[in-house]
PyMOL Python script that loads the backbone (N, CA, C, O; Angstrom):
from pymol import cmd

cmd.read_pdbstr("""\
ATOM      1  N   MET A   1     135.042  50.425  70.452  1.00  0.00           N
ATOM      2  CA  MET A   1     135.987  50.200  69.634  1.00  0.00           C
ATOM      3  C   MET A   1     135.884  50.654  68.104  1.00  0.00           C
ATOM      4  O   MET A   1     136.781  51.006  67.339  1.00  0.00           O
ATOM      5  N   ASP A   2     134.329  50.518  67.874  1.00  0.00           N
ATOM      6  CA  ASP A   2     134.354  50.866  66.389  1.00  0.00           C
ATOM      7  C   ASP A   2     134.429  52.486  66.304  1.00  0.00           C
ATOM      8  O   ASP A   2     134.925  53.048  65.328  1.00  0.00           O
ATOM      9  N   VAL A   3     133.969  53.082  67.254  1.00  0.00           N
ATOM     10  CA  VAL A   3     133.871  54.578  67.584  1.00  0.00           C
ATOM     11  C   VAL A   3     135.367  55.071  67.568  1.00  0.00           C
ATOM     12  O   VAL A   3     135.607  56.110  66.953  1.00  0.00           O
ATOM     13  N   LEU A   4     136.299  54.460  68.144  1.00  0.00           N
ATOM     14  CA  LEU A   4     137.672  54.797  68.419  1.00  0.00           C
ATOM     15  C   LEU A   4     138.348  54.868  67.026  1.00  0.00           C
ATOM     16  O   LEU A   4     139.000  55.801  66.556  1.00  0.00           O
ATOM     17  N   ILE A   5     138.027  53.598  66.441  1.00  0.00           N
ATOM     18  CA  ILE A   5     138.720  53.327  65.043  1.00  0.00           C
ATOM     19  C   ILE A   5     138.355  54.351  64.065  1.00  0.00           C
ATOM     20  O   ILE A   5     139.224  54.830  63.337  1.00  0.00           O
ATOM     21  N   ARG A   6     136.980  54.770  63.984  1.00  0.00           N
ATOM     22  CA  ARG A   6     136.428  55.696  63.133  1.00  0.00           C
ATOM     23  C   ARG A   6     137.024  57.015  63.329  1.00  0.00           C
ATOM     24  O   ARG A   6     137.096  57.867  62.444  1.00  0.00           O
ATOM     25  N   LEU A   7     137.469  57.154  64.587  1.00  0.00           N
ATOM     26  CA  LEU A   7     137.922  58.689  64.901  1.00  0.00           C
ATOM     27  C   LEU A   7     139.400  58.759  64.733  1.00  0.00           C
ATOM     28  O   LEU A   7     140.026  59.796  64.516  1.00  0.00           O
ATOM     29  N   ASN A   8     140.038  57.246  64.885  1.00  0.00           N
ATOM     30  CA  ASN A   8     141.618  57.398  64.665  1.00  0.00           C
ATOM     31  C   ASN A   8     141.573  56.262  63.600  1.00  0.00           C
ATOM     32  O   ASN A   8     141.511  55.096  63.988  1.00  0.00           O
ATOM     33  N   PRO A   9     141.599  56.537  62.372  1.00  0.00           N
ATOM     34  CA  PRO A   9     141.618  55.553  61.409  1.00  0.00           C
ATOM     35  C   PRO A   9     142.846  54.408  61.377  1.00  0.00           C
ATOM     36  O   PRO A   9     142.617  53.249  61.033  1.00  0.00           O
ATOM     37  N   GLY A  10     144.082  54.841  61.750  1.00  0.00           N
ATOM     38  CA  GLY A  10     145.173  53.962  61.820  1.00  0.00           C
ATOM     39  C   GLY A  10     145.065  53.217  62.908  1.00  0.00           C
ATOM     40  O   GLY A  10     146.020  52.462  63.083  1.00  0.00           O
ATOM     41  N   LEU A  11     144.055  53.169  63.851  1.00  0.00           N
ATOM     42  CA  LEU A  11     144.200  52.402  65.183  1.00  0.00           C
ATOM     43  C   LEU A  11     143.695  50.991  64.945  1.00  0.00           C
ATOM     44  O   LEU A  11     142.610  50.791  64.400  1.00  0.00           O
ATOM     45  N   ASP A  12     144.496  50.007  65.361  1.00  0.00           N
ATOM     46  CA  ASP A  12     143.976  48.741  64.964  1.00  0.00           C
ATOM     47  C   ASP A  12     143.019  48.311  66.303  1.00  0.00           C
ATOM     48  O   ASP A  12     142.975  49.025  67.304  1.00  0.00           O
ATOM     49  N   VAL A  13     142.341  47.174  66.187  1.00  0.00           N
ATOM     50  CA  VAL A  13     141.420  46.669  66.769  1.00  0.00           C
ATOM     51  C   VAL A  13     141.933  46.369  68.297  1.00  0.00           C
ATOM     52  O   VAL A  13     141.286  46.723  69.282  1.00  0.00           O
ATOM     53  N   GLU A  14     143.091  45.723  68.358  1.00  0.00           N
ATOM     54  CA  GLU A  14     143.569  45.428  69.656  1.00  0.00           C
ATOM     55  C   GLU A  14     144.016  46.670  70.521  1.00  0.00           C
ATOM     56  O   GLU A  14     144.039  46.607  71.751  1.00  0.00           O
ATOM     57  N   SER A  15     144.344  47.717  69.871  1.00  0.00           N
ATOM     58  CA  SER A  15     144.736  49.046  70.540  1.00  0.00           C
ATOM     59  C   SER A  15     143.596  49.769  71.061  1.00  0.00           C
ATOM     60  O   SER A  15     143.539  50.366  72.136  1.00  0.00           O
ATOM     61  N   ALA A  16     142.645  49.645  70.132  1.00  0.00           N
ATOM     62  CA  ALA A  16     141.250  50.349  70.525  1.00  0.00           C
ATOM     63  C   ALA A  16     140.645  49.667  71.736  1.00  0.00           C
ATOM     64  O   ALA A  16     140.105  50.236  72.685  1.00  0.00           O
ATOM     65  N   ARG A  17     140.819  48.335  71.559  1.00  0.00           N
ATOM     66  CA  ARG A  17     140.346  47.672  72.890  1.00  0.00           C
ATOM     67  C   ARG A  17     141.196  47.995  74.066  1.00  0.00           C
ATOM     68  O   ARG A  17     140.562  48.195  75.102  1.00  0.00           O
ATOM     69  N   VAL A  18     142.321  48.078  74.128  1.00  0.00           N
ATOM     70  CA  VAL A  18     143.086  48.509  75.461  1.00  0.00           C
ATOM     71  C   VAL A  18     142.819  49.836  75.924  1.00  0.00           C
ATOM     72  O   VAL A  18     142.690  50.140  77.110  1.00  0.00           O
ATOM     73  N   ARG A  19     142.719  50.817  74.701  1.00  0.00           N
ATOM     74  CA  ARG A  19     142.301  52.057  75.125  1.00  0.00           C
ATOM     75  C   ARG A  19     140.883  52.265  75.815  1.00  0.00           C
ATOM     76  O   ARG A  19     140.724  52.979  76.805  1.00  0.00           O
ATOM     77  N   ALA A  20     139.836  51.531  75.152  1.00  0.00           N
ATOM     78  CA  ALA A  20     138.705  51.494  75.780  1.00  0.00           C
ATOM     79  C   ALA A  20     138.543  50.722  77.190  1.00  0.00           C
ATOM     80  O   ALA A  20     137.675  51.093  77.981  1.00  0.00           O
ATOM     81  N   GLN A  21     139.293  49.772  77.448  1.00  0.00           N
ATOM     82  CA  GLN A  21     139.420  49.123  78.612  1.00  0.00           C
ATOM     83  C   GLN A  21     140.160  50.074  79.779  1.00  0.00           C
ATOM     84  O   GLN A  21     139.854  50.016  80.970  1.00  0.00           O
ATOM     85  N   ALA A  22     141.089  50.876  79.277  1.00  0.00           N
ATOM     86  CA  ALA A  22     141.765  51.672  80.295  1.00  0.00           C
ATOM     87  C   ALA A  22     140.747  52.936  80.433  1.00  0.00           C
ATOM     88  O   ALA A  22     140.612  53.443  81.546  1.00  0.00           O
ATOM     89  N   ALA A  23     140.164  53.355  79.526  1.00  0.00           N
ATOM     90  CA  ALA A  23     139.184  54.628  79.925  1.00  0.00           C
ATOM     91  C   ALA A  23     138.016  54.046  80.916  1.00  0.00           C
ATOM     92  O   ALA A  23     137.719  54.668  81.936  1.00  0.00           O
ATOM     93  N   PHE A  24     137.406  52.887  80.582  1.00  0.00           N
ATOM     94  CA  PHE A  24     136.311  52.323  81.670  1.00  0.00           C
ATOM     95  C   PHE A  24     137.215  52.037  83.006  1.00  0.00           C
ATOM     96  O   PHE A  24     136.792  52.483  84.073  1.00  0.00           O
ATOM     97  N   GLY A  25     138.170  51.471  82.985  1.00  0.00           N
ATOM     98  CA  GLY A  25     139.024  51.358  84.338  1.00  0.00           C
ATOM     99  C   GLY A  25     139.164  52.779  85.205  1.00  0.00           C
ATOM    100  O   GLY A  25     138.857  52.898  86.391  1.00  0.00           O
ATOM    101  N   LEU A  26     139.622  53.679  84.466  1.00  0.00           N
ATOM    102  CA  LEU A  26     139.764  55.010  85.256  1.00  0.00           C
ATOM    103  C   LEU A  26     138.344  55.518  85.511  1.00  0.00           C
ATOM    104  O   LEU A  26     138.189  55.957  86.651  1.00  0.00           O
ATOM    105  N   MET A  27     137.286  55.560  84.724  1.00  0.00           N
ATOM    106  CA  MET A  27     135.928  55.864  85.368  1.00  0.00           C
ATOM    107  C   MET A  27     135.458  55.002  86.271  1.00  0.00           C
ATOM    108  O   MET A  27     134.806  55.531  87.171  1.00  0.00           O
ATOM    109  N   ASN A  28     135.604  53.616  86.329  1.00  0.00           N
ATOM    110  CA  ASN A  28     135.175  52.712  87.231  1.00  0.00           C
ATOM    111  C   ASN A  28     135.857  52.844  88.713  1.00  0.00           C
ATOM    112  O   ASN A  28     135.391  52.415  89.768  1.00  0.00           O
ATOM    113  N   SER A  29     136.896  53.443  88.544  1.00  0.00           N
ATOM    114  CA  SER A  29     137.806  53.471  89.864  1.00  0.00           C
ATOM    115  C   SER A  29     137.426  54.632  90.837  1.00  0.00           C
ATOM    116  O   SER A  29     137.670  54.705  92.041  1.00  0.00           O
ATOM    117  N   THR A  30     136.746  55.556  90.004  1.00  0.00           N
ATOM    118  CA  THR A  30     136.344  57.093  90.847  1.00  0.00           C
ATOM    119  C   THR A  30     135.545  56.864  92.150  1.00  0.00           C
ATOM    120  O   THR A  30     135.751  57.589  93.124  1.00  0.00           O
ATOM    121  N   PRO A  31     134.616  55.842  92.182  1.00  0.00           N
ATOM    122  CA  PRO A  31     133.958  55.787  93.614  1.00  0.00           C
ATOM    123  C   PRO A  31     134.937  55.475  94.696  1.00  0.00           C
ATOM    124  O   PRO A  31     134.779  55.876  95.849  1.00  0.00           O
ATOM    125  N   PHE A  32     135.796  54.864  94.368  1.00  0.00           N
ATOM    126  CA  PHE A  32     136.977  54.323  95.440  1.00  0.00           C
ATOM    127  C   PHE A  32     138.190  55.358  95.673  1.00  0.00           C
ATOM    128  O   PHE A  32     139.142  55.121  96.417  1.00  0.00           O
ATOM    129  N   LEU A  33     138.013  56.567  94.913  1.00  0.00           N
ATOM    130  CA  LEU A  33     139.289  57.527  94.959  1.00  0.00           C
ATOM    131  C   LEU A  33     139.106  58.372  96.277  1.00  0.00           C
ATOM    132  O   LEU A  33     138.044  58.960  96.481  1.00  0.00           O
ATOM    133  N   ARG A  34     140.129  58.422  97.145  1.00  0.00           N
ATOM    134  CA  ARG A  34     140.045  59.384  98.203  1.00  0.00           C
ATOM    135  C   ARG A  34     141.046  60.500  97.778  1.00  0.00           C
ATOM    136  O   ARG A  34     142.222  60.319  97.462  1.00  0.00           O
ATOM    137  N   SER A  35     140.424  61.603  97.823  1.00  0.00           N
ATOM    138  CA  SER A  35     141.324  62.772  97.665  1.00  0.00           C
ATOM    139  C   SER A  35     141.153  64.058  98.400  1.00  0.00           C
ATOM    140  O   SER A  35     140.019  64.116  98.876  1.00  0.00           O
ATOM    141  N   HIS A  36     141.834  65.047  98.644  1.00  0.00           N
ATOM    142  CA  HIS A  36     141.692  66.172  99.170  1.00  0.00           C
ATOM    143  C   HIS A  36     141.272  67.330  98.223  1.00  0.00           C
ATOM    144  O   HIS A  36     141.196  68.497  98.606  1.00  0.00           O
ATOM    145  N   LEU A  37     141.006  66.918  96.955  1.00  0.00           N
ATOM    146  CA  LEU A  37     140.720  67.825  95.942  1.00  0.00           C
ATOM    147  C   LEU A  37     139.440  67.891  95.888  1.00  0.00           C
ATOM    148  O   LEU A  37     138.802  66.916  96.285  1.00  0.00           O
ATOM    149  N   GLN A  38     138.756  69.045  95.387  1.00  0.00           N
ATOM    150  CA  GLN A  38     137.215  69.542  95.294  1.00  0.00           C
ATOM    151  C   GLN A  38     136.818  68.400  94.374  1.00  0.00           C
ATOM    152  O   GLN A  38     137.744  67.809  93.818  1.00  0.00           O
ATOM    153  N   ARG A  39     135.565  68.001  94.133  1.00  0.00           N
ATOM    154  CA  ARG A  39     134.933  67.130  93.300  1.00  0.00           C
ATOM    155  C   ARG A  39     135.213  67.798  91.768  1.00  0.00           C
ATOM    156  O   ARG A  39     135.457  67.007  90.857  1.00  0.00           O
ATOM    157  N   ASP A  40     135.188  68.916  91.548  1.00  0.00           N
ATOM    158  CA  ASP A  40     134.932  69.300  90.216  1.00  0.00           C
ATOM    159  C   ASP A  40     136.676  69.360  89.548  1.00  0.00           C
ATOM    160  O   ASP A  40     137.004  69.198  88.373  1.00  0.00           O
ATOM    161  N   GLN A  41     137.578  69.644  90.734  1.00  0.00           N
ATOM    162  CA  GLN A  41     139.102  69.291  90.504  1.00  0.00           C
ATOM    163  C   GLN A  41     139.190  67.877  89.896  1.00  0.00           C
ATOM    164  O   GLN A  41     139.604  67.638  88.762  1.00  0.00           O
ATOM    165  N   VAL A  42     138.714  66.898  90.862  1.00  0.00           N
ATOM    166  CA  VAL A  42     138.857  65.434  90.528  1.00  0.00           C
ATOM    167  C   VAL A  42     138.137  65.139  88.868  1.00  0.00           C
ATOM    168  O   VAL A  42     138.817  64.618  87.984  1.00  0.00           O
ATOM    169  N   ALA A  43     136.998  65.473  88.693  1.00  0.00           N
ATOM    170  CA  ALA A  43     136.363  65.532  87.540  1.00  0.00           C
ATOM    171  C   ALA A  43     137.192  66.026  86.517  1.00  0.00           C
ATOM    172  O   ALA A  43     137.134  65.458  85.427  1.00  0.00           O
ATOM    173  N   THR A  44     138.085  67.147  86.694  1.00  0.00           N
ATOM    174  CA  THR A  44     138.906  67.641  85.492  1.00  0.00           C
ATOM    175  C   THR A  44     139.998  66.666  85.279  1.00  0.00           C
ATOM    176  O   THR A  44     140.266  66.270  84.144  1.00  0.00           O
ATOM    177  N   VAL A  45     140.626  66.273  86.308  1.00  0.00           N
ATOM    178  CA  VAL A  45     141.983  65.279  86.206  1.00  0.00           C
ATOM    179  C   VAL A  45     141.481  63.907  85.535  1.00  0.00           C
ATOM    180  O   VAL A  45     142.171  63.289  84.723  1.00  0.00           O
ATOM    181  N   LEU A  46     140.242  63.507  85.947  1.00  0.00           N
ATOM    182  CA  LEU A  46     139.936  62.083  85.522  1.00  0.00           C
ATOM    183  C   LEU A  46     139.465  62.351  83.819  1.00  0.00           C
ATOM    184  O   LEU A  46     139.755  61.522  82.957  1.00  0.00           O
ATOM    185  N   ARG A  47     138.783  63.496  83.538  1.00  0.00           N
ATOM    186  CA  ARG A  47     138.188  63.672  82.159  1.00  0.00           C
ATOM    187  C   ARG A  47     139.386  63.918  81.374  1.00  0.00           C
ATOM    188  O   ARG A  47     139.299  63.554  80.202  1.00  0.00           O
ATOM    189  N   ASP A  48     140.563  64.486  81.761  1.00  0.00           N
ATOM    190  CA  ASP A  48     142.022  64.725  80.947  1.00  0.00           C
ATOM    191  C   ASP A  48     142.342  63.283  81.098  1.00  0.00           C
ATOM    192  O   ASP A  48     142.375  62.828  79.954  1.00  0.00           O
ATOM    193  N   MET A  49     142.595  62.343  81.960  1.00  0.00           N
ATOM    194  CA  MET A  49     142.927  61.214  81.722  1.00  0.00           C
ATOM    195  C   MET A  49     142.418  60.077  80.880  1.00  0.00           C
ATOM    196  O   MET A  49     143.099  59.256  80.264  1.00  0.00           O
ATOM    197  N   VAL A  50     140.941  60.175  80.964  1.00  0.00           N
ATOM    198  CA  VAL A  50     140.239  59.519  80.008  1.00  0.00           C
ATOM    199  C   VAL A  50     140.238  59.793  78.491  1.00  0.00           C
ATOM    200  O   VAL A  50     140.044  58.955  77.610  1.00  0.00           O
ATOM    201  N   HIS A  51     140.466  60.995  78.347  1.00  0.00           N
ATOM    202  CA  HIS A  51     140.663  61.640  77.118  1.00  0.00           C
ATOM    203  C   HIS A  51     141.955  61.333  76.369  1.00  0.00           C
ATOM    204  O   HIS A  51     141.945  61.112  75.158  1.00  0.00           O
ATOM    205  N   ARG A  52     143.144  61.321  77.156  1.00  0.00           N
ATOM    206  CA  ARG A  52     144.171  60.698  76.731  1.00  0.00           C
ATOM    207  C   ARG A  52     144.197  59.278  76.469  1.00  0.00           C
ATOM    208  O   ARG A  52     144.682  58.846  75.424  1.00  0.00           O
ATOM    209  N   ALA A  53     143.682  58.492  77.397  1.00  0.00           N
ATOM    210  CA  ALA A  53     143.696  57.191  77.213  1.00  0.00           C
ATOM    211  C   ALA A  53     142.854  56.724  75.834  1.00  0.00           C
ATOM    212  O   ALA A  53     143.205  55.764  75.148  1.00  0.00           O
ATOM    213  N   LEU A  54     141.858  57.440  75.586  1.00  0.00           N
ATOM    214  CA  LEU A  54     141.216  57.149  74.381  1.00  0.00           C
ATOM    215  C   LEU A  54     142.035  57.746  73.058  1.00  0.00           C
ATOM    216  O   LEU A  54     142.127  57.098  72.015  1.00  0.00           O
ATOM    217  N   HIS A  55     142.460  58.715  73.191  1.00  0.00           N
ATOM    218  CA  HIS A  55     143.084  59.216  72.128  1.00  0.00           C
ATOM    219  C   HIS A  55     144.541  59.225  71.918  1.00  0.00           C
ATOM    220  O   HIS A  55     145.033  59.712  70.900  1.00  0.00           O
ATOM    221  N   GLY A  56     145.259  58.683  72.884  1.00  0.00           N
ATOM    222  CA  GLY A  56     146.693  58.586  72.781  1.00  0.00           C
ATOM    223  C   GLY A  56     147.508  59.621  72.981  1.00  0.00           C
ATOM    224  O   GLY A  56     148.726  59.476  72.878  1.00  0.00           O
TER     225      GLY A  56
END
""", "prot")
cmd.dss("prot")
cmd.show_as("cartoon", "prot")
cmd.util.cbc("prot")
cmd.orient("prot")
């Protein structure tokens, strides 16, 4: 959360916590993901989603 707040000075602690938990949730769910996409395609989608979760 400290890093997120340093990167986004207007971000409050609770919002940073939600963003961090959302990002970890996305990353932790990947072993259970079933998709017809190639592994690199899935990685690209998840990386984009995590980036958006962290940066809003």
